[in-house]
Biotite code that builds the C-alpha atoms (Angstrom):
import biotite.structure as struc

atoms = struc.array([
    struc.Atom([13.459, 1.482, -32.087], chain_id="A", res_id=1, res_name="MET", atom_name="CA", element="C"),
    struc.Atom([17.084, -0.087, -31.678], chain_id="A", res_id=2, res_name="ILE", atom_name="CA", element="C"),
    struc.Atom([19.268, -0.901, -34.870], chain_id="A", res_id=3, res_name="GLU", atom_name="CA", element="C"),
    struc.Atom([22.411, -2.892, -34.265], chain_id="A", res_id=4, res_name="LEU", atom_name="CA", element="C"),
    struc.Atom([25.044, -4.305, -36.719], chain_id="A", res_id=5, res_name="ARG", atom_name="CA", element="C"),
    struc.Atom([27.588, -7.040, -35.718], chain_id="A", res_id=6, res_name="PHE", atom_name="CA", element="C"),
    struc.Atom([30.016, -8.298, -38.310], chain_id="A", res_id=7, res_name="GLU", atom_name="CA", element="C"),
    struc.Atom([32.920, -10.946, -38.351], chain_id="A", res_id=8, res_name="SER", atom_name="CA", element="C"),
    struc.Atom([34.985, -12.424, -40.901], chain_id="A", res_id=9, res_name="THR", atom_name="CA", element="C"),
    struc.Atom([35.483, -16.140, -40.603], chain_id="A", res_id=10, res_name="LEU", atom_name="CA", element="C"),
    struc.Atom([38.022, -18.314, -42.146], chain_id="A", res_id=11, res_name="PRO", atom_name="CA", element="C"),
    struc.Atom([35.707, -21.081, -43.356], chain_id="A", res_id=12, res_name="THR", atom_name="CA", element="C"),
    struc.Atom([33.595, -21.693, -46.198], chain_id="A", res_id=13, res_name="THR", atom_name="CA", element="C"),
    struc.Atom([29.900, -20.634, -46.580], chain_id="A", res_id=14, res_name="PRO", atom_name="CA", element="C"),
    struc.Atom([28.587, -24.149, -46.330], chain_id="A", res_id=15, res_name="ASP", atom_name="CA", element="C"),
    struc.Atom([30.433, -24.696, -43.011], chain_id="A", res_id=16, res_name="THR", atom_name="CA", element="C"),
    struc.Atom([29.449, -21.430, -41.482], chain_id="A", res_id=17, res_name="ALA", atom_name="CA", element="C"),
    struc.Atom([25.668, -22.178, -42.710], chain_id="A", res_id=18, res_name="TRP", atom_name="CA", element="C"),
    struc.Atom([25.861, -25.425, -41.102], chain_id="A", res_id=19, res_name="ARG", atom_name="CA", element="C"),
    struc.Atom([27.198, -23.684, -37.650], chain_id="A", res_id=20, res_name="TRP", atom_name="CA", element="C"),
    struc.Atom([24.499, -20.993, -37.856], chain_id="A", res_id=21, res_name="VAL", atom_name="CA", element="C"),
    struc.Atom([21.400, -23.383, -38.517], chain_id="A", res_id=22, res_name="THR", atom_name="CA", element="C"),
    struc.Atom([22.079, -26.085, -36.114], chain_id="A", res_id=23, res_name="GLU", atom_name="CA", element="C"),
    struc.Atom([20.703, -25.957, -32.718], chain_id="A", res_id=24, res_name="VAL", atom_name="CA", element="C"),
    struc.Atom([23.913, -27.141, -30.904], chain_id="A", res_id=25, res_name="ARG", atom_name="CA", element="C"),
    struc.Atom([25.710, -24.107, -32.479], chain_id="A", res_id=26, res_name="GLY", atom_name="CA", element="C"),
    struc.Atom([22.781, -21.892, -32.124], chain_id="A", res_id=27, res_name="LEU", atom_name="CA", element="C"),
    struc.Atom([23.088, -22.635, -28.369], chain_id="A", res_id=28, res_name="ARG", atom_name="CA", element="C"),
    struc.Atom([26.813, -22.198, -27.998], chain_id="A", res_id=29, res_name="GLN", atom_name="CA", element="C"),
    struc.Atom([26.626, -19.073, -29.767], chain_id="A", res_id=30, res_name="GLU", atom_name="CA", element="C"),
    struc.Atom([23.934, -17.610, -26.910], chain_id="A", res_id=31, res_name="MET", atom_name="CA", element="C"),
    struc.Atom([25.744, -19.436, -23.976], chain_id="A", res_id=32, res_name="ARG", atom_name="CA", element="C"),
    struc.Atom([25.928, -18.144, -21.408], chain_id="A", res_id=33, res_name="PRO", atom_name="CA", element="C"),
    struc.Atom([23.608, -15.113, -21.911], chain_id="A", res_id=34, res_name="TRP", atom_name="CA", element="C"),
    struc.Atom([20.386, -16.886, -22.992], chain_id="A", res_id=35, res_name="LEU", atom_name="CA", element="C"),
    struc.Atom([19.047, -20.353, -23.576], chain_id="A", res_id=36, res_name="TRP", atom_name="CA", element="C"),
    struc.Atom([16.387, -21.238, -25.906], chain_id="A", res_id=37, res_name="MET", atom_name="CA", element="C"),
    struc.Atom([14.122, -24.384, -25.998], chain_id="A", res_id=38, res_name="SER", atom_name="CA", element="C"),
    struc.Atom([13.605, -26.120, -29.540], chain_id="A", res_id=39, res_name="VAL", atom_name="CA", element="C"),
    struc.Atom([11.231, -29.070, -29.808], chain_id="A", res_id=40, res_name="PRO", atom_name="CA", element="C"),
    struc.Atom([13.340, -32.433, -29.624], chain_id="A", res_id=41, res_name="ARG", atom_name="CA", element="C"),
    struc.Atom([12.852, -33.597, -33.185], chain_id="A", res_id=42, res_name="HIS", atom_name="CA", element="C"),
    struc.Atom([14.657, -30.418, -34.466], chain_id="A", res_id=43, res_name="ILE", atom_name="CA", element="C"),
    struc.Atom([18.428, -30.651, -34.793], chain_id="A", res_id=44, res_name="HIS", atom_name="CA", element="C"),
    struc.Atom([18.889, -27.961, -37.593], chain_id="A", res_id=45, res_name="ASN", atom_name="CA", element="C"),
    struc.Atom([16.680, -25.999, -39.906], chain_id="A", res_id=46, res_name="LEU", atom_name="CA", element="C"),
    struc.Atom([16.607, -28.762, -42.770], chain_id="A", res_id=47, res_name="GLN", atom_name="CA", element="C"),
    struc.Atom([14.295, -30.618, -40.063], chain_id="A", res_id=48, res_name="ASP", atom_name="CA", element="C"),
    struc.Atom([11.615, -27.965, -40.564], chain_id="A", res_id=49, res_name="VAL", atom_name="CA", element="C"),
    struc.Atom([9.484, -26.903, -43.373], chain_id="A", res_id=50, res_name="THR", atom_name="CA", element="C"),
    struc.Atom([10.055, -23.142, -43.674], chain_id="A", res_id=51, res_name="VAL", atom_name="CA", element="C"),
    struc.Atom([6.856, -21.268, -44.958], chain_id="A", res_id=52, res_name="GLU", atom_name="CA", element="C"),
    struc.Atom([7.867, -17.679, -44.870], chain_id="A", res_id=53, res_name="PRO", atom_name="CA", element="C"),
    struc.Atom([6.131, -15.543, -42.335], chain_id="A", res_id=54, res_name="GLY", atom_name="CA", element="C"),
    struc.Atom([4.552, -18.528, -40.748], chain_id="A", res_id=55, res_name="ARG", atom_name="CA", element="C"),
    struc.Atom([5.811, -19.464, -37.052], chain_id="A", res_id=56, res_name="PRO", atom_name="CA", element="C"),
    struc.Atom([8.203, -22.635, -37.241], chain_id="A", res_id=57, res_name="LEU", atom_name="CA", element="C"),
    struc.Atom([7.542, -23.186, -33.485], chain_id="A", res_id=58, res_name="PHE", atom_name="CA", element="C"),
    struc.Atom([7.350, -21.744, -29.954], chain_id="A", res_id=59, res_name="THR", atom_name="CA", element="C"),
    struc.Atom([10.421, -21.277, -27.912], chain_id="A", res_id=60, res_name="SER", atom_name="CA", element="C"),
    struc.Atom([11.117, -20.441, -24.175], chain_id="A", res_id=61, res_name="TRP", atom_name="CA", element="C"),
    struc.Atom([13.793, -18.098, -23.651], chain_id="A", res_id=62, res_name="LEU", atom_name="CA", element="C"),
    struc.Atom([16.024, -18.337, -20.457], chain_id="A", res_id=63, res_name="TRP", atom_name="CA", element="C"),
    struc.Atom([18.275, -15.788, -19.015], chain_id="A", res_id=64, res_name="LEU", atom_name="CA", element="C"),
    struc.Atom([21.523, -17.535, -17.936], chain_id="A", res_id=65, res_name="PHE", atom_name="CA", element="C"),
    struc.Atom([19.648, -20.997, -18.750], chain_id="A", res_id=66, res_name="GLY", atom_name="CA", element="C"),
    struc.Atom([17.829, -20.338, -15.430], chain_id="A", res_id=67, res_name="VAL", atom_name="CA", element="C"),
    struc.Atom([15.362, -17.086, -15.495], chain_id="A", res_id=68, res_name="LEU", atom_name="CA", element="C"),
    struc.Atom([12.548, -17.251, -17.686], chain_id="A", res_id=69, res_name="PRO", atom_name="CA", element="C"),
    struc.Atom([12.387, -14.169, -20.190], chain_id="A", res_id=70, res_name="LEU", atom_name="CA", element="C"),
    struc.Atom([9.354, -15.411, -22.025], chain_id="A", res_id=71, res_name="GLY", atom_name="CA", element="C"),
    struc.Atom([8.499, -16.802, -25.555], chain_id="A", res_id=72, res_name="THR", atom_name="CA", element="C"),
    struc.Atom([9.486, -16.298, -28.981], chain_id="A", res_id=73, res_name="SER", atom_name="CA", element="C"),
    struc.Atom([7.226, -17.848, -31.972], chain_id="A", res_id=74, res_name="ARG", atom_name="CA", element="C"),
    struc.Atom([10.534, -18.338, -34.338], chain_id="A", res_id=75, res_name="LEU", atom_name="CA", element="C"),
    struc.Atom([9.292, -17.090, -37.773], chain_id="A", res_id=76, res_name="THR", atom_name="CA", element="C"),
    struc.Atom([11.591, -16.781, -40.753], chain_id="A", res_id=77, res_name="LEU", atom_name="CA", element="C"),
    struc.Atom([10.560, -14.037, -43.171], chain_id="A", res_id=78, res_name="ILE", atom_name="CA", element="C"),
    struc.Atom([13.092, -15.288, -45.816], chain_id="A", res_id=79, res_name="SER", atom_name="CA", element="C"),
    struc.Atom([15.814, -18.059, -46.159], chain_id="A", res_id=80, res_name="LEU", atom_name="CA", element="C"),
    struc.Atom([18.429, -18.531, -48.547], chain_id="A", res_id=81, res_name="THR", atom_name="CA", element="C"),
    struc.Atom([20.610, -21.657, -47.676], chain_id="A", res_id=82, res_name="PRO", atom_name="CA", element="C"),
    struc.Atom([24.674, -20.454, -47.305], chain_id="A", res_id=83, res_name="THR", atom_name="CA", element="C"),
    struc.Atom([23.658, -16.823, -47.801], chain_id="A", res_id=84, res_name="GLN", atom_name="CA", element="C"),
    struc.Atom([21.255, -15.914, -44.895], chain_id="A", res_id=85, res_name="GLY", atom_name="CA", element="C"),
    struc.Atom([17.933, -15.262, -43.347], chain_id="A", res_id=86, res_name="PHE", atom_name="CA", element="C"),
    struc.Atom([15.556, -12.777, -42.047], chain_id="A", res_id=87, res_name="VAL", atom_name="CA", element="C"),
    struc.Atom([13.849, -13.650, -38.713], chain_id="A", res_id=88, res_name="GLU", atom_name="CA", element="C"),
    struc.Atom([10.784, -11.590, -37.472], chain_id="A", res_id=89, res_name="GLN", atom_name="CA", element="C"),
    struc.Atom([9.562, -13.408, -34.474], chain_id="A", res_id=90, res_name="SER", atom_name="CA", element="C"),
    struc.Atom([6.706, -12.524, -32.223], chain_id="A", res_id=91, res_name="PRO", atom_name="CA", element="C"),
    struc.Atom([8.475, -12.224, -28.728], chain_id="A", res_id=92, res_name="MET", atom_name="CA", element="C"),
    struc.Atom([7.536, -11.631, -25.273], chain_id="A", res_id=93, res_name="THR", atom_name="CA", element="C"),
    struc.Atom([9.002, -8.054, -24.401], chain_id="A", res_id=94, res_name="GLY", atom_name="CA", element="C"),
    struc.Atom([9.078, -6.816, -27.947], chain_id="A", res_id=95, res_name="MET", atom_name="CA", element="C"),
    struc.Atom([6.611, -4.848, -30.196], chain_id="A", res_id=96, res_name="ARG", atom_name="CA", element="C"),
    struc.Atom([9.106, -6.101, -33.015], chain_id="A", res_id=97, res_name="LEU", atom_name="CA", element="C"),
    struc.Atom([12.196, -8.265, -33.156], chain_id="A", res_id=98, res_name="TRP", atom_name="CA", element="C"),
    struc.Atom([14.033, -8.569, -36.485], chain_id="A", res_id=99, res_name="ARG", atom_name="CA", element="C"),
    struc.Atom([17.201, -10.405, -36.909], chain_id="A", res_id=100, res_name="HIS", atom_name="CA", element="C"),
    struc.Atom([19.040, -10.508, -40.528], chain_id="A", res_id=101, res_name="ALA", atom_name="CA", element="C"),
    struc.Atom([21.871, -12.750, -40.793], chain_id="A", res_id=102, res_name="ARG", atom_name="CA", element="C"),
    struc.Atom([23.809, -12.816, -44.076], chain_id="A", res_id=103, res_name="SER", atom_name="CA", element="C"),
    struc.Atom([26.663, -14.714, -45.007], chain_id="A", res_id=104, res_name="LEU", atom_name="CA", element="C"),
    struc.Atom([28.969, -13.141, -47.866], chain_id="A", res_id=105, res_name="GLU", atom_name="CA", element="C"),
    struc.Atom([32.047, -15.003, -49.389], chain_id="A", res_id=106, res_name="PRO", atom_name="CA", element="C"),
    struc.Atom([35.064, -12.889, -49.069], chain_id="A", res_id=107, res_name="VAL", atom_name="CA", element="C"),
    struc.Atom([38.783, -13.032, -49.628], chain_id="A", res_id=108, res_name="ALA", atom_name="CA", element="C"),
    struc.Atom([39.924, -15.681, -47.057], chain_id="A", res_id=109, res_name="GLY", atom_name="CA", element="C"),
    struc.Atom([36.572, -17.099, -45.762], chain_id="A", res_id=110, res_name="GLY", atom_name="CA", element="C"),
    struc.Atom([32.881, -15.728, -45.013], chain_id="A", res_id=111, res_name="VAL", atom_name="CA", element="C"),
    struc.Atom([31.557, -12.371, -43.764], chain_id="A", res_id=112, res_name="ARG", atom_name="CA", element="C"),
    struc.Atom([28.964, -12.898, -41.451], chain_id="A", res_id=113, res_name="LEU", atom_name="CA", element="C"),
    struc.Atom([26.748, -9.951, -40.495], chain_id="A", res_id=114, res_name="VAL", atom_name="CA", element="C"),
    struc.Atom([23.939, -9.585, -37.933], chain_id="A", res_id=115, res_name="ASP", atom_name="CA", element="C"),
    struc.Atom([21.670, -6.720, -38.210], chain_id="A", res_id=116, res_name="GLN", atom_name="CA", element="C"),
    struc.Atom([18.949, -6.165, -35.504], chain_id="A", res_id=117, res_name="LEU", atom_name="CA", element="C"),
    struc.Atom([15.888, -3.916, -35.469], chain_id="A", res_id=118, res_name="THR", atom_name="CA", element="C"),
    struc.Atom([13.831, -3.899, -32.163], chain_id="A", res_id=119, res_name="VAL", atom_name="CA", element="C"),
    struc.Atom([11.359, -2.344, -30.615], chain_id="A", res_id=120, res_name="ASP", atom_name="CA", element="C"),
    struc.Atom([11.221, -3.264, -26.919], chain_id="A", res_id=121, res_name="PRO", atom_name="CA", element="C"),
    struc.Atom([8.963, -2.721, -24.058], chain_id="A", res_id=122, res_name="LEU", atom_name="CA", element="C"),
    struc.Atom([11.663, -2.595, -21.471], chain_id="A", res_id=123, res_name="LEU", atom_name="CA", element="C"),
    struc.Atom([13.700, 0.266, -21.405], chain_id="A", res_id=124, res_name="PRO", atom_name="CA", element="C"),
    struc.Atom([15.723, 0.888, -24.750], chain_id="A", res_id=125, res_name="ALA", atom_name="CA", element="C"),
    struc.Atom([19.360, 1.185, -22.978], chain_id="A", res_id=126, res_name="PRO", atom_name="CA", element="C"),
    struc.Atom([18.803, -1.691, -21.021], chain_id="A", res_id=127, res_name="LEU", atom_name="CA", element="C"),
    struc.Atom([17.790, -3.965, -24.239], chain_id="A", res_id=128, res_name="VAL", atom_name="CA", element="C"),
    struc.Atom([20.521, -2.378, -26.413], chain_id="A", res_id=129, res_name="ARG", atom_name="CA", element="C"),
    struc.Atom([23.389, -3.225, -23.721], chain_id="A", res_id=130, res_name="LEU", atom_name="CA", element="C"),
    struc.Atom([22.078, -6.709, -23.398], chain_id="A", res_id=131, res_name="PHE", atom_name="CA", element="C"),
    struc.Atom([21.823, -7.317, -27.364], chain_id="A", res_id=132, res_name="LEU", atom_name="CA", element="C"),
    struc.Atom([25.258, -5.923, -27.482], chain_id="A", res_id=133, res_name="ARG", atom_name="CA", element="C"),
    struc.Atom([26.679, -8.358, -24.806], chain_id="A", res_id=134, res_name="LEU", atom_name="CA", element="C"),
    struc.Atom([24.879, -11.109, -26.302], chain_id="A", res_id=135, res_name="LEU", atom_name="CA", element="C"),
    struc.Atom([25.886, -10.607, -30.006], chain_id="A", res_id=136, res_name="PHE", atom_name="CA", element="C"),
    struc.Atom([29.447, -9.663, -29.075], chain_id="A", res_id=137, res_name="ASN", atom_name="CA", element="C"),
    struc.Atom([29.625, -13.020, -27.523], chain_id="A", res_id=138, res_name="SER", atom_name="CA", element="C"),
    struc.Atom([27.949, -14.863, -30.174], chain_id="A", res_id=139, res_name="ARG", atom_name="CA", element="C"),
    struc.Atom([30.469, -13.534, -32.418], chain_id="A", res_id=140, res_name="HIS", atom_name="CA", element="C"),
    struc.Atom([33.389, -14.542, -30.392], chain_id="A", res_id=141, res_name="ARG", atom_name="CA", element="C"),
    struc.Atom([32.252, -17.836, -29.975], chain_id="A", res_id=142, res_name="THR", atom_name="CA", element="C"),
    struc.Atom([31.879, -18.128, -34.079], chain_id="A", res_id=143, res_name="LEU", atom_name="CA", element="C"),
    struc.Atom([35.488, -16.483, -34.477], chain_id="A", res_id=144, res_name="ARG", atom_name="CA", element="C"),
    struc.Atom([36.737, -19.017, -31.932], chain_id="A", res_id=145, res_name="ARG", atom_name="CA", element="C"),
    struc.Atom([35.208, -21.997, -33.635], chain_id="A", res_id=146, res_name="ARG", atom_name="CA", element="C"),
    struc.Atom([36.396, -20.827, -36.966], chain_id="A", res_id=147, res_name="ALA", atom_name="CA", element="C"),
    struc.Atom([39.882, -20.855, -35.776], chain_id="A", res_id=148, res_name="HIS", atom_name="CA", element="C"),
    struc.Atom([40.092, -24.224, -33.827], chain_id="A", res_id=149, res_name="SER", atom_name="CA", element="C"),
])
């Protein structure tokens, strides 16, 4: 089992940060260049889908560097609280467990964004841990740059 935590303070409002993390365009910017995730064409943000906790929203293909297929994820939210966060626990190729909790908390000067991951990979844990650190450190750098632009 792998548990990782990533945290950034963004100089923005909870509403703005929430919009960034729930729009498909923002999600893809965060994941670039490491990962690309397919999303049905009619979905532009979380407001475009009906969220029923524990029920998959759609199946997504995951591509390493946008070119190497990694498998699929059946994107499933366990909980969702607008402007505060979500818990995603999605059945995913290569994982016995994928759980991603993202929280947004107002703090002096902005919003604290925290990503908490709990995963049980089928691949060697050191390799998956390294990849997740690279991916989520990059995601947080992207969000910090966006907040400062």
